[in-house]
C-alpha positions in Angstrom: 1.0 -0.3 11.9 -1.4 2.3 13.4 -3.6 3.8 10.7 -5.1 7.3 11.2 -3.9 10.1 13.5 -4.5 12.7 10.8 -3.0 16.1 11.4 -3.6 19.6 9.9 -1.3 22.5 10.7 -2.2 26.1 9.9 -0.5 29.4 11.0 -0.5 29.7 14.8 -0.7 33.5 14.7 -3.5 35.6 13.1 -2.9 36.4 9.4 -4.1 39.3 7.4 -7.1 39.1 5.1 -5.9 38.1 1.6 -2.6 36.5 2.9 -1.5 33.3 1.2 -1.1 30.7 3.9 0.6 27.3 3.9 -1.3 24.3 5.2 0.5 21.2 6.2 -1.1 17.8 6.6 0.0 14.3 7.5 -1.6 11.0 8.2 -0.2 7.6 9.5 -0.9 5.1 6.7 1.0 2.1 5.3 0.4 3.1 1.7 0.9 -0.4 0.4 0.7 -0.6 -3.4 -0.1 -4.4 -3.5 3.1 -5.0 -5.4 5.6 -5.5 -2.6 6.5 -8.9 -1.2 7.0 -9.6 2.4 10.7 -10.4 2.8 10.1 -13.0 5.4 7.2 -14.9 3.8 7.6 -14.1 0.1 3.8 -13.3 0.1 2.5 -10.3 -1.6 1.5 -7.5 0.8 -2.1 -6.6 0.1 -2.9 -3.1 -1.3 -3.9 -0.5 1.3 -3.6 3.1 0.3 -5.2 6.5 0.4 -7.3 7.1 -2.7 -8.5 10.7 -2.1 -7.7 13.8 -0.1 -10.1 16.7 0.1 -9.8 20.0 1.8 -12.5 22.5 2.6 -11.9 26.1 4.0 -15.0 27.8 5.4 -17.3 25.3 3.6 -15.6 25.9 0.2 -13.5 23.2 -1.5 -9.9 24.2 -1.9 -8.3 20.8 -2.7 -9.5 17.6 -4.4 -6.7 15.1 -5.0 -6.7 11.5 -6.3 -3.9 9.3 -5.0 -2.6 5.9 -5.9 -0.4 3.3 -4.1 2.7 5.2 -5.4 2.6 7.7 -2.5 5.0 7.2 0.4 4.1 5.7 3.7 2.7 8.2 6.3 2.1 10.8 3.6 2.7 14.5 4.0 0.8 17.0 1.9 1.3 20.7 1.8 -0.8 23.3 0.0 -1.6 27.0 0.0 -4.8 29.0 0.1 -5.8 32.6 0.4 -7.1 33.5 3.9 -10.3 35.5 3.6 -11.9 35.1 7.0 -11.5 33.2 10.3 -12.6 29.6 9.8 -11.8 25.9 9.7 -9.7 24.1 7.2 -11.1 20.5 7.2 -9.1 17.7 5.5 -10.6 14.3 4.7 -8.5 11.3 3.6 -10.2 8.1 2.2 -8.5 4.8 1.6 -9.2 1.8 -0.6 -10.7 -0.1 2.3 -13.4 2.5 2.8 -11.9 4.1 5.9 -12.3 7.8 6.2 -10.1 10.1 8.4 -10.8 13.7 9.2 -8.9 16.6 10.8 -9.6 20.3 11.2 -7.8 23.4 12.4 -8.9 27.0 12.3 -7.2 29.9 10.5 -7.5 33.1 12.4 -7.8 36.3 10.2 -7.4 39.4 12.2 
């Protein structure tokens, strides 16, 4: 499985200052808990999952989540924030193997 390809989606059109906007994120990741057995070999599939997700908007933290292997494969995460000024929403995913994935999109306030 390909790991990575993180995506962040923000409103395409400009929003008004103070609007609550929905942010959608997704990443390709196997999210293996370390408890599943391979049906062909009977061997336990090693754990490999996202352990943290952080989001920053205009250099201010807006989300800091801790995840476990109980999250679904290719996880989707949506959250909301108040748009105060034009700027980037940067999301960082880290997994239990030390890999880090980042994606960013800009919210336009006008």
